[in-house]
Phi, psi and omega in degrees: 000339184293323182295314178300320179298315180298320180295317178299316179299318181296318179298318179297321180295316182294318179299316178298319181294318179296318178298320178296321178294321180297318179296318180298318180296321180297321180294325185274347183294138178294153179292152180302155179304137179087355179248156182273134178295146180299132178090348179286143179294144178289146178301144181291141176279349181230062184296325181291315177297322178297317181294319178296317179296321180294323178282339179078014183207141170259121182260129175241152177247139182205165172242102191282057178226027188229063180293147003270010180291312176201138178200180180253138175273188184292342176261011181066024173274140179281124182230167175142176183299312179298321181294319178294322177295315180292332175297321178291325176295317178298319180297319180295331177276346182077029180230172177271164180257128176244138185242128176254124183256139174193174177297147186301321185291346179261359186291313182296313176302321179293321175299315181296330180270012172067032175282344173203175186264327185224136173268110183241091188209041181055047189284128176279138181275122177229158178298322180296314180293330180295339176288336183260328185220167172261154179239150171285176170301139178304135177250357178204137172233158182177217182226158170269165182223146173258118183252135178227176174284156182296341179270006178287130183243347181284131178299138180226125176248337181191183182299329180303331181280000180255012176298135184089359179240168178260136181238125180270133179220168175268139179302130175087005183265162177294331177295322178296316179298318182294319181294323180293336181283347180264114179293144178094358178261136173271098185276123177250116183261139179232153180294326183236148177291331178297323177292322178295319179294319178297324180298320179290314181299327181264011177067025174273347176214155183274327185213160179235137182237120184196180179293142185301317184294328177286321177301318180298323179294319179292324181292323177297324182276339183221091186294355178276000179253154178211160176272125181265328182199161177237149177225158179300145182241160175284160173295154178248135181207175174269145179253140180223163177292154181289343182264015180234053183296333179292324179288319178301316179295321181294316180297318176303320179296319178294315179300318179296319180295318181293324178291330180283321185268001176092352182290330177294314179298327178294321177290325176298316178296325181291315190261338183244021180288000000 
């Protein structure tokens, strides 16, 4: 009888050992495809903000020829309304602000290729641009302006009245697109709005078409220019890549807070007075 008992005990021991190995194997088996392994950290809900904080800098792209949104001071530092707003966003993130400068028409492609995080250049919101980038909530609405020299005497109510004349615009802007849609206008495109304004002042072009607040800044600096007419303008906002919704939401939050606490109005008074 001893042998059968010993044999039964041996079988039970082997069965128990195999069961234990099976459980261990189950614990070590990888999770099915598409599922998260137990104990692995959950994906971050703010990957863009995390990356900016890790880098220690918020990068913006701009064309500093569009005062008061952005321009260069006497030391060639980029200053302006957009810069001050983005400085507040950087402060809220706890990082420094870095500025990438280039021509306006190259900003959206550069944003898409991740050369910077935010396009801050007095950007007009259009349906076409919405296909390429995301926009923050509009932070400014207003009007566009047709600027001529002070010796201009022909009445002007809109672009239609400029047929047969030359109109200076900045390359890649909504104003350039609008001027091209009016037949009979000789549209002259310049890389910088400062060049376009100079062209009108020096009689190389008859009129300049741009946002009214920018027109007013150029007129203050160049008294031979005046506003001949105003037209409806698109909303102005910051542009961001479509794969950075967390950053777009964060910027919207900062703008909303600034409008609530009065700091936004203070910047408006500073730059658009």
